[in-house]
C-alpha positions, 0 to 999 in steps of 0.5 A, spaced: 546 726 487 548 724 480 555 722 482 553 718 488 547 715 484 552 713 478 558 711 483 553 707 488 555 700 490 548 698 489 548 700 481 555 699 479 557 693 483 551 689 481 552 690 474 560 690 474 560 683 473 557 684 466 563 689 464 567 686 458 574 687 460 578 690 455 584 685 452 590 686 456 594 692 454 600 689 457 600 683 452 599 687 446 602 694 447 606 693 441 600 695 437 601 702 439 594 704 441 589 703 447 583 699 446 576 703 447 580 709 448 579 716 444 584 717 439 586 723 442 587 720 449 593 715 448 598 715 453 604 716 449 601 723 447 604 729 451 597 732 453 598 739 456 595 739 463 590 744 461 587 739 456 586 733 460 579 733 458 581 731 451 581 724 454 573 724 454 569 722 448 566 728 444 559 726 446 561 727 453 564 734 452 557 736 449 553 734 454 551 736 461 556 733 466 551 730 470 545 729 465 550 724 461 553 720 467 548 715 467 549 714 460 557 714 461 556 709 466 552 704 462 558 705 457 563 703 462 560 697 465 559 694 458 566 696 456 565 701 451 568 707 455 575 706 458 577 707 465 580 714 465 574 717 461 569 714 465 573 717 471 574 724 468 566 724 467 565 723 474 570 728 476 566 733 471 560 732 474 563 733 481 565 740 479 572 738 479 576 742 474 583 741 470 588 746 473 584 748 479 589 746 485 583 746 490 578 742 485 583 738 480 580 732 477 582 726 482 584 719 479 587 712 483 594 710 484 593 703 482 601 701 483 606 703 488 612 703 483 616 698 487 615 692 483 620 689 479 620 685 472 613 685 471 611 685 478 608 692 479 606 692 486 598 693 485 594 697 490 588 695 494 582 699 491 578 697 496 581 702 501 583 710 501 590 712 499 589 715 506 588 709 510 593 705 506 598 710 508 596 712 515 593 706 517 586 705 521 588 708 527 589 715 524 583 714 520 579 713 527 582 719 530 581 723 524 573 721 525 573 722 532 576 729 532 572 732 526 566 736 527 561 734 524 565 727 524 568 725 518 574 720 515 576 725 509 574 731 507 578 731 500 582 726 496 587 731 493 589 737 497 593 743 494 599 741 497 599 734 494 597 737 487 603 742 487 608 737 490 606 732 485 608 737 479 613 741 483 618 740 477 614 744 473 610 749 478 613 756 479 617 757 486 612 762 488 607 757 488 611 752 492 612 757 497 605 759 498 602 752 498 607 747 500 613 750 504 615 757 505 622 756 504 623 752 497 628 747 498 628 741 492 631 736 497 624 737 501 620 734 495 620 726 493 625 724 488 622 718 485 615 716 483 615 710 489 617 715 494 612 720 492 607 714 492 609 712 499 609 720 502 602 722 500 596 720 503 592 723 497 590 720 491 593 721 484 592 726 478 590 724 471 597 728 468 601 721 471 597 717 466 597 722 460 603 727 460 610 725 460 612 732 462 609 731 469 615 727 471 620 731 468 623 738 470 624 745 468 629 747 473 636 745 474 636 745 481 631 739 482 632 733 478 626 729 474 622 724 478 626 717 478 621 712 474 620 705 476 624 699 473 619 698 468 619 704 465 626 707 461 623 714 460 617 719 461 614 716 455 614 709 456 612 711 464 605 714 462 604 709 456 605 703 461 602 707 467 595 708 463 595 701 461 595 699 468 589 703 469 586 700 464 588 693 465 582 688 467 585 687 474 583 694 475 577 694 472 574 689 476 575 693 482 575 700 480 568 701 482 570 700 490 575 706 489 569 710 486 564 709 491 570 711 497 571 717 493 565 720 490 559 715 493 
């Protein structure tokens, strides 16, 4: 109930127009820091997957996740809390836990990785990733065949979670949750193909941890990065900047409604 209250269109969309959008990080990335972000949450840091909650300000971590949600929403609307921190706060209130493949924190994909020379290929945040990937007809079929009727029951499956991190996941887990026969060629080879393949949303690791795109095994290559990133560090830095951009900030409340409302 607390999550629904904090993410409902009646509460957020009525106030989001007053949100002070951060200055374009893309225009000032040379400063080496992100506006409004806790010093521990800069995207260039190789944040371990088990420490993703470090992107949250300390005062949020010390409070009950549901009780602090209204205050977090006010800070976000006023531009005093960055997008990723607010999303992680909502995930905590919803009971999603880092490292739990069935309830891992979920965040939006904001671009499709096909853009060239600064044209990033922005994603429509007013539609779920399932709808963008599968289309309205499949969404209607899912609703009509479900009992009780519903469109989606989960924005991030454990299959997608392990596929996203296939290059760092033990093969035994990949065989259990993805395919019984492990074949490196079965996994998307690039960020663009990964985005096109999945009907699910993104994970925070792709915004904070350069290691999420790199491999630990010789039989499978690291994920191919979009043209605007020359290595894993620059990928997460720019990807995070896109998440924090004014364009995403203006429409992020729609995605929150769809996913958590």
